[in-house]
C-alpha positions as CSV (number, residue, x, y, z in Angstrom):
1,X,-15.0,-27.3,8.2
2,X,-12.9,-24.3,9.8
3,X,-11.8,-22.9,6.4
4,X,-15.5,-22.9,5.3
5,X,-16.4,-21.2,8.7
6,X,-13.6,-18.5,7.9
7,X,-14.8,-18.0,4.5
8,X,-18.4,-17.3,5.8
9,X,-17.1,-14.8,8.2
10,X,-15.6,-12.7,5.3
11,X,-17.0,-9.5,4.7
12,X,-18.9,-9.1,1.3
13,X,-17.6,-6.7,-1.4
14,X,-14.3,-5.3,-1.8
15,X,-12.5,-3.2,0.8
16,X,-12.1,-0.4,-1.9
17,X,-15.9,-0.1,-2.6
18,X,-16.8,-0.6,1.3
19,X,-14.3,2.2,2.5
20,X,-15.3,4.5,-0.6
21,X,-18.9,4.2,0.2
22,X,-18.5,4.8,3.8
23,X,-16.2,7.8,3.1
24,X,-19.0,9.1,0.8
25,X,-21.9,8.7,3.1
26,X,-19.9,10.2,5.9
27,X,-19.2,13.4,3.8
28,X,-22.8,13.5,2.7
29,X,-23.9,13.2,6.3
30,X,-21.5,15.7,7.7
31,X,-22.4,18.2,5.0
32,X,-26.2,17.8,5.8
33,X,-25.4,18.2,9.5
34,X,-23.2,21.4,8.9
35,X,-25.9,22.7,6.6
36,X,-28.6,22.1,9.0
37,X,-26.6,23.8,12.1
38,X,-25.6,26.8,9.8
39,X,-29.1,27.3,8.7
40,X,-30.4,26.9,12.5
41,X,-27.7,29.4,13.5
42,X,-28.5,32.0,10.9
43,X,-32.2,31.7,11.5
44,X,-31.5,32.3,15.1
45,X,-29.5,35.2,14.1
46,X,-32.0,36.6,11.9
47,X,-34.6,36.3,14.1
48,X,-32.7,38.1,17.1
49,X,-31.8,40.8,14.6
50,X,-35.3,41.1,13.4
51,X,-36.8,41.4,16.9
52,X,-34.1,43.7,17.9
53,X,-34.9,46.0,15.0
54,X,-38.7,45.7,15.6
55,X,-38.0,46.6,19.2
56,X,-36.0,49.9,18.1
57,X,-38.9,50.6,15.5
58,X,-41.5,50.2,18.3
59,X,-39.5,52.1,20.9
60,X,-38.9,55.1,18.4
61,X,-42.5,55.3,17.4
62,X,-43.7,55.3,21.0
63,X,-41.3,58.2,21.9
64,X,-42.8,60.1,19.1
65,X,-46.3,59.4,20.3
66,X,-45.6,60.4,23.7
67,X,-44.1,63.6,22.5
68,X,-47.1,64.4,20.2
69,X,-49.5,63.6,23.0
70,X,-47.7,65.6,25.5
71,X,-47.8,68.6,23.2
72,X,-51.4,68.4,22.6
73,X,-51.8,68.7,26.4
74,X,-54.2,65.8,26.9
75,X,-56.2,66.1,23.6
76,X,-56.9,62.7,22.3
77,X,-54.7,62.7,19.3
78,X,-56.1,59.2,18.3
79,X,-59.7,60.5,17.7
80,X,-58.4,63.3,15.3
81,X,-55.8,62.9,12.6
82,X,-53.0,65.3,12.9
83,X,-50.3,66.0,10.7
84,X,-47.5,65.2,13.3
85,X,-48.9,61.6,14.2
86,X,-49.3,61.0,10.4
87,X,-45.7,62.2,9.8
88,X,-44.5,60.0,12.8
89,X,-46.2,56.9,11.3
90,X,-44.8,57.8,7.8
91,X,-41.4,58.2,9.1
92,X,-41.4,55.1,10.8
93,X,-42.6,53.3,7.7
94,X,-39.8,54.8,5.8
95,X,-37.1,52.7,7.2
96,X,-38.8,49.6,8.2
97,X,-41.0,47.0,6.3
98,X,-42.9,46.2,9.7
99,X,-46.4,46.9,10.3
100,X,-46.9,49.9,12.9
101,X,-49.8,50.1,15.2
102,X,-51.1,51.9,18.2
103,X,-53.2,50.1,20.7
104,X,-55.5,51.3,23.6
105,X,-55.3,50.3,27.1
106,X,-57.4,47.4,26.6
107,X,-55.7,46.2,23.4
108,X,-57.9,47.6,20.5
109,X,-56.1,48.9,17.4
110,X,-56.9,52.6,17.4
111,X,-54.3,53.8,14.8
112,X,-51.9,52.1,12.0
113,X,-49.9,53.3,9.3
114,X,-52.4,52.3,6.7
115,X,-54.7,55.0,8.4
116,X,-51.9,57.5,8.5
117,X,-51.5,57.0,4.9
118,X,-55.3,58.1,4.2
119,X,-54.4,61.8,5.0
120,X,-55.0,64.3,7.7
121,X,-58.5,65.1,6.6
122,X,-59.9,62.1,7.9
123,X,-61.4,62.2,11.2
124,X,-61.7,59.3,13.6
125,X,-64.3,60.1,16.2
126,X,-64.9,56.5,17.0
127,X,-61.6,56.0,18.7
128,X,-61.2,52.8,16.7
129,X,-58.9,52.5,13.7
130,X,-61.1,52.1,10.9
131,X,-58.6,49.8,9.1
132,X,-58.4,47.2,12.0
133,X,-62.0,47.8,13.4
134,X,-62.8,45.1,16.0
135,X,-59.5,43.9,16.4
136,X,-58.0,43.5,19.6
137,X,-54.6,42.1,21.0
138,X,-54.2,39.6,23.6
139,X,-54.2,41.1,27.2
140,X,-51.2,39.0,28.4
141,X,-48.9,40.6,25.7
142,X,-49.5,44.0,26.9
143,X,-48.9,42.9,30.3
144,X,-45.6,41.9,29.4
145,X,-44.9,45.2,27.6
146,X,-46.0,47.0,30.6
147,X,-43.7,45.2,32.7
148,X,-40.6,45.7,30.7
149,X,-41.2,49.4,30.4
150,X,-39.4,51.4,29.4
151,X,-38.1,48.6,27.1
152,X,-40.1,46.7,24.6
153,X,-41.5,43.3,24.7
154,X,-40.5,41.1,21.8
155,X,-41.6,37.8,20.7
156,X,-42.3,35.1,18.0
157,X,-45.8,34.6,18.6
158,X,-49.4,34.6,17.4
159,X,-51.7,37.6,17.4
160,X,-55.3,37.9,17.2
161,X,-55.6,39.4,13.9
162,X,-53.1,37.1,11.9
163,X,-53.4,33.5,11.3
164,X,-49.6,32.7,11.0
165,X,-47.1,33.4,13.7
166,X,-45.2,36.9,13.4
167,X,-42.4,38.5,14.9
168,X,-43.9,41.2,17.0
169,X,-42.4,44.1,19.4
170,X,-44.7,46.0,21.9
171,X,-43.8,49.2,23.7
172,X,-45.8,50.8,26.3
173,X,-46.4,54.7,26.1
174,X,-47.1,56.1,29.8
175,X,-48.3,59.9,29.5
176,X,-48.3,62.5,32.1
177,X,-52.0,62.4,32.7
178,X,-51.8,58.6,33.6
179,X,-53.0,57.2,30.2
180,X,-51.4,54.2,29.0
181,X,-51.2,53.3,25.1
182,X,-49.1,50.7,23.4
183,X,-47.0,50.8,20.1
184,X,-46.8,47.5,18.4
185,X,-44.4,46.7,15.2
186,X,-45.3,43.2,13.6
187,X,-43.6,41.6,10.7
188,X,-44.6,38.3,9.0
189,X,-42.2,35.4,9.4
190,X,-42.2,34.7,5.7
191,X,-41.1,38.3,5.0
192,X,-38.4,38.2,7.3
193,X,-36.9,34.8,6.4
194,X,-37.4,34.4,2.7
195,X,-35.2,36.8,1.1
196,X,-32.2,35.7,3.3
197,X,-33.3,32.2,3.0
198,X,-33.5,31.6,-0.9
199,X,-30.1,33.8,-1.4
200,X,-28.4,31.7,1.5
201,X,-29.8,28.2,-0.2
202,X,-28.7,29.2,-3.5
203,X,-25.1,30.1,-2.2
204,X,-24.7,27.2,0.0
205,X,-25.8,24.6,-2.5
206,X,-23.1,25.9,-4.9
207,X,-20.4,25.8,-2.3
208,X,-21.9,22.4,-0.8
209,X,-21.8,20.6,-4.2
210,X,-18.4,22.0,-4.8
211,X,-17.2,20.8,-1.4
212,X,-18.9,17.2,-1.9
213,X,-17.3,17.0,-5.3
214,X,-13.9,17.8,-4.0
215,X,-14.3,15.4,-0.8
216,X,-15.6,12.7,-3.4
217,X,-12.4,13.0,-5.3
218,X,-10.4,12.9,-2.1
219,X,-12.3,10.1,-0.7
220,X,-11.5,8.3,-4.1
221,X,-7.8,8.9,-4.0
222,X,-7.6,8.0,-0.3
223,X,-9.3,4.7,-0.6
224,X,-7.3,4.0,-3.8
225,X,-4.1,4.9,-1.9
226,X,-5.1,2.6,1.1
227,X,-6.1,-0.4,-1.0
228,X,-3.6,-0.3,-3.9
229,X,-0.7,-1.5,-1.5
230,X,-2.9,-4.4,-0.3
231,X,-3.8,-5.3,-3.7
232,X,0.0,-5.2,-4.6
233,X,1.0,-7.3,-1.6
234,X,-1.9,-9.9,-2.6
235,X,-0.3,-10.2,-6.2
236,X,3.2,-10.6,-4.6
237,X,2.1,-13.2,-2.1
238,X,1.0,-15.2,-4.9
239,X,4.3,-15.1,-6.4
240,X,5.8,-16.1,-2.9
241,X,3.8,-19.1,-3.0
242,X,5.2,-20.2,-6.2
243,X,8.8,-19.8,-4.9
244,X,9.5,-16.2,-6.4
245,X,10.8,-13.7,-3.6
246,X,12.3,-11.3,-5.6
247,X,9.3,-8.9,-5.7
248,X,9.2,-6.1,-3.0
249,X,6.5,-3.5,-2.3
250,X,7.2,0.2,-2.3
251,X,6.6,2.0,0.9
252,X,6.6,5.3,-0.8
253,X,3.4,7.7,-1.6
254,X,1.3,5.7,1.2
255,X,0.1,6.2,4.6
256,X,2.6,5.7,7.4
257,X,0.7,2.7,8.8
258,X,0.7,1.1,5.4
259,X,4.2,2.1,4.9
260,X,5.4,0.2,7.9
261,X,3.4,-2.6,7.1
262,X,5.0,-2.6,3.8
263,X,8.5,-2.5,5.3
264,X,7.5,-5.5,7.5
265,X,6.2,-7.3,4.7
266,X,9.4,-6.9,2.7
267,X,11.5,-7.8,5.8
268,X,9.5,-11.0,5.7
269,X,10.0,-11.4,2.2
270,X,13.7,-11.2,2.7
271,X,13.8,-13.6,5.5
272,X,11.5,-16.0,3.5
273,X,14.1,-15.6,0.7
274,X,17.0,-16.2,2.7
275,X,15.3,-19.4,4.3
276,X,14.5,-20.6,0.9
277,X,18.0,-20.1,-0.2
278,X,19.3,-21.8,3.0
279,X,16.9,-24.9,2.3
280,X,18.1,-24.9,-1.2
281,X,21.8,-24.8,-0.1
282,X,20.9,-27.4,2.9
283,X,19.4,-29.8,0.4
284,X,22.3,-29.4,-2.2
285,X,25.0,-29.7,0.4
286,X,23.3,-32.6,2.2
287,X,23.1,-34.3,-1.1
288,X,26.7,-33.7,-1.8
289,X,27.9,-34.6,1.7
290,X,25.9,-38.0,1.5
291,X,26.8,-38.5,-1.9
292,X,30.5,-38.3,-1.6
293,X,31.2,-40.9,1.2
294,X,28.6,-43.4,-0.5
295,X,30.3,-43.0,-3.8
296,X,33.7,-43.9,-2.3
297,X,32.3,-46.9,-0.2
298,X,30.3,-48.2,-3.1
299,X,33.3,-47.8,-5.5
300,X,35.8,-49.5,-3.2
301,X,33.6,-52.6,-2.4
302,X,32.8,-53.1,-6.0
303,X,36.3,-52.9,-6.7
304,X,37.2,-55.6,-4.0
305,X,34.2,-57.8,-5.1
306,X,34.9,-57.7,-9.1
307,X,38.8,-58.1,-8.2
308,X,39.7,-54.8,-9.8
309,X,41.7,-54.2,-6.3
310,X,44.1,-56.8,-5.8
311,X,44.0,-58.8,-2.5
312,X,47.0,-57.5,-0.9
313,X,45.5,-53.9,-1.4
314,X,42.1,-54.8,0.2
315,X,42.9,-54.0,3.7
316,X,44.0,-50.5,2.7
317,X,40.9,-49.7,0.9
318,X,38.8,-51.3,3.6
319,X,40.1,-48.9,6.3
320,X,39.1,-46.1,3.9
321,X,35.7,-47.6,3.5
322,X,35.4,-47.7,7.3
323,X,36.6,-44.1,7.7
324,X,33.9,-43.0,5.1
325,X,31.3,-45.0,6.9
326,X,32.2,-43.3,10.2
327,X,31.9,-40.1,8.4
328,X,28.7,-40.7,7.1
329,X,27.6,-41.8,10.4
330,X,28.9,-38.7,11.8
331,X,27.0,-36.6,9.4
332,X,23.6,-38.6,10.1
333,X,24.2,-38.0,13.9
334,X,24.8,-34.1,13.2
335,X,21.4,-34.0,11.1
336,X,19.8,-35.5,13.9
337,X,21.1,-33.3,16.4
338,X,20.3,-30.3,14.2
339,X,16.9,-31.4,13.8
340,X,16.3,-31.9,17.7
341,X,17.7,-28.4,18.1
342,X,15.5,-26.9,15.8
343,X,12.5,-28.7,16.9
344,X,13.2,-27.7,20.5
345,X,13.3,-31.3,21.5
346,X,17.0,-31.4,22.8
347,X,16.7,-31.0,26.4
348,X,19.4,-30.0,28.6
349,X,20.6,-32.0,31.8
350,X,22.1,-28.9,33.6
351,X,24.6,-29.3,36.3
352,X,27.6,-27.5,37.6
353,X,30.5,-28.6,35.2
354,X,34.1,-28.2,35.7
355,X,35.1,-26.4,32.5
356,X,38.9,-26.7,33.6
357,X,38.9,-30.3,33.6
358,X,36.7,-30.9,30.7
359,X,38.8,-28.6,28.5
360,X,42.0,-30.6,29.6
361,X,40.2,-33.8,28.7
362,X,39.2,-32.6,25.2
363,X,42.7,-31.3,24.3
364,X,44.3,-34.4,25.4
365,X,42.2,-36.2,22.7
366,X,44.0,-34.2,20.3
367,X,47.4,-34.8,21.2
368,X,48.6,-37.1,18.3
369,X,47.4,-34.1,15.6
370,X,49.0,-31.5,17.8
371,X,52.3,-33.4,17.7
372,X,52.2,-34.4,14.3
373,X,51.7,-30.7,13.2
374,X,54.3,-29.4,15.7
375,X,51.6,-27.0,17.3
376,X,52.5,-25.3,20.3
377,X,49.5,-25.1,22.8
378,X,49.7,-22.0,25.3
379,X,47.6,-21.0,28.4
380,X,46.8,-24.3,29.9
381,X,49.2,-23.7,32.8
382,X,47.5,-20.4,33.9
383,X,43.6,-21.3,33.4
384,X,41.8,-21.0,36.8
385,X,39.2,-23.7,37.9
386,X,35.9,-22.5,36.7
387,X,32.4,-24.1,36.9
388,X,29.3,-23.6,34.7
389,X,25.8,-24.5,34.7
390,X,25.7,-26.8,31.6
391,X,24.8,-30.1,29.9
392,X,28.4,-31.6,30.3
393,X,27.9,-33.8,27.1
394,X,26.8,-30.8,25.1
395,X,29.5,-28.6,26.6
396,X,32.3,-31.3,25.8
397,X,30.9,-31.2,22.2
398,X,31.4,-27.2,22.0
399,X,34.8,-27.6,23.1
400,X,35.8,-30.5,20.8
401,X,34.4,-28.6,17.8
402,X,36.2,-25.4,18.5
403,X,39.4,-27.2,19.2
404,X,39.0,-29.4,16.2
405,X,38.6,-26.3,14.0
406,X,41.8,-24.9,15.7
407,X,43.9,-27.8,15.0
408,X,42.6,-28.3,11.5
409,X,43.4,-24.6,10.5
410,X,46.5,-24.1,12.4
411,X,49.5,-24.5,10.1
412,X,52.7,-26.4,11.0
413,X,54.8,-25.1,13.8
414,X,51.7,-22.8,14.4
415,X,50.2,-21.8,18.0
416,X,47.1,-22.4,19.7
417,X,46.2,-20.3,22.7
418,X,43.6,-21.2,25.4
419,X,42.2,-18.8,28.1
420,X,39.6,-19.2,30.8
421,X,38.2,-16.8,33.0
422,X,34.9,-15.8,35.0
423,X,33.3,-12.3,34.3
424,X,30.5,-11.1,36.7
425,X,28.0,-14.0,36.2
426,X,29.5,-15.7,33.2
427,X,32.3,-18.1,32.5
428,X,34.3,-17.1,29.3
429,X,36.7,-19.5,27.5
430,X,38.5,-18.6,23.9
431,X,40.5,-20.7,21.5
432,X,42.8,-18.7,19.5
433,X,45.1,-20.3,16.6
434,X,47.4,-18.9,14.1
435,X,46.9,-19.3,10.4
436,X,45.2,-17.8,7.5
437,X,42.4,-16.4,9.4
438,X,38.7,-15.7,8.2
439,X,37.8,-12.9,5.9
440,X,35.6,-10.3,7.3
441,X,32.8,-11.0,5.0
442,X,32.7,-14.6,6.1
443,X,32.6,-13.9,9.9
444,X,29.0,-13.2,9.9
445,X,28.4,-16.3,7.9
446,X,30.3,-19.0,9.4
447,X,27.8,-20.1,12.2
448,X,25.1,-21.0,9.1
449,X,24.6,-24.7,8.2
450,X,27.0,-26.1,5.8
451,X,29.1,-22.8,5.3
452,X,32.7,-23.3,4.7
453,X,35.4,-20.6,4.3
454,X,37.8,-22.8,2.8
455,X,35.3,-23.5,-0.4
456,X,38.1,-25.1,-2.3
457,X,37.9,-27.9,0.4
458,X,41.7,-27.8,0.7
459,X,42.1,-27.9,4.3
460,X,38.5,-28.8,5.0
461,X,37.9,-31.6,2.8
462,X,36.4,-33.7,5.7
463,X,34.3,-31.1,7.2
464,X,30.5,-31.1,6.8
465,X,30.1,-27.4,7.7
466,X,27.7,-28.0,10.4
467,X,30.4,-28.0,13.5
468,X,30.1,-24.0,14.2
469,X,26.3,-24.2,13.5
470,X,25.9,-26.8,15.9
471,X,28.0,-24.9,18.5
472,X,26.1,-21.8,18.2
473,X,22.9,-23.6,18.6
474,X,24.1,-25.3,21.8
475,X,25.4,-22.1,23.1
476,X,22.0,-20.5,22.5
477,X,20.4,-23.3,24.2
478,X,22.3,-22.4,27.3
479,X,21.5,-18.7,27.1
480,X,24.9,-17.9,26.3
481,X,26.9,-16.2,23.5
482,X,29.6,-16.8,20.8
483,X,31.6,-14.7,19.0
484,X,34.6,-14.6,16.5
485,X,37.4,-12.3,15.8
486,X,39.8,-12.9,13.0
487,X,42.7,-11.1,11.1
488,X,43.9,-12.4,7.8
489,X,47.1,-14.2,7.9
490,X,47.5,-14.0,11.7
491,X,44.9,-15.3,13.9
492,X,41.3,-16.5,14.4
493,X,39.6,-16.5,17.9
494,X,36.5,-17.8,19.1
495,X,35.0,-16.7,22.6
496,X,32.2,-18.4,24.3
497,X,30.2,-17.0,27.4
498,X,27.9,-19.5,29.4
499,X,26.1,-18.6,32.6
500,X,27.9,-19.6,35.9
501,X,24.6,-20.4,37.3
502,X,21.3,-21.3,35.9
503,X,18.6,-18.7,35.6
504,X,16.2,-20.2,37.9
505,X,18.7,-20.1,40.9
506,X,19.2,-16.8,43.0
507,X,22.6,-15.2,42.4
């Protein structure tokens, strides 16, 4: 049921499609936002630029009107066309595409650039522009222009004689006789925007399409580079499930996070490969170790039963059967201890143990083997009394296995050296024996299960290859450390460090 719930929670579609779609939509959205923002910026710039130019045009014409008015000494120049006024309007129209008009104090249009183009022979005695007859500007706009005098008032707004919004600039003209007129420059927004807009849109569309295309390709490559290692891992994982751990994931040409993931994945594969190899070796070695004594036991018993072994030799072979039975029982006990240790079910009964007394007791158990090989045991007369926090039974097994190895691999007339001391918060004891030593490449492997340095089984014919593995496991349970130093054809030394007091106690 839980598997079905997990399947229901899976995201639909492949990661590649989802990521690629997300990247594409994000890119298009960003392009649209950038386009909108840029167009708004440009339109604002164009608007401000257009209003500034209109303001300059209105102020320029207002100064011309003021000058002409003053030169005519109060004569109303707007009721009679003059060459100067016409020339001023024509000059203003020459460098601008805005519509220029002159307004009376009440906002009526009294003169414009179209009127100026009629010519100087046309009189205007009505004081009203014949082109804009009856048209009047909003008084509020004139008031704004008057308040800003001598500057011009600019705005994007409506005027009474235009249906759509326009850009407008109004500059007041104050003459020496107290008269007030206004010069207004206006321009339709479509005239101001459209030429720039069309050009901008064409240019931007080309650039945007190119950018979207390049981003599309980039998103495609990025998506592929991100998903490709994951697909490779999926395929390799299936091989691992079938027991083939030879394949590895390449961490090159990919993102750093995926490269780290690939490295971790490869490390996991190496660990699984070692575990599988260890498991295979474990099964093979266990089968061999169990098969050998069982074959011996079965063969000798069958020989006794069928009379192949004479009655006077039965006792000799029964002793061999007994020894093989004990060896088989020892292997079973060792395997059970390993299972308990690896399952975390082996509980420690910690107490303060006198290591010195325990060391003497264990060594006395090897007295006959030591005397038989004429081995010299050194260091016992100088060892101090040291206590450690340990499980006494398991500590005894550590000492037994280490001394058993030392006795087994020390040649006749060789030497075993024992030392015991206390360093800081640890008790340190070491066992050194002369002999062939351990090759450097084997030192890092001797604590593995069923590993034997003597692969020919010449000196180690009765060993299971589990002793040092159990020793290290017990030392680890006590939060201690064990290390080996060896020099071929000279010596081998094992050093064990165990805490003097348990970690729960205050030191």
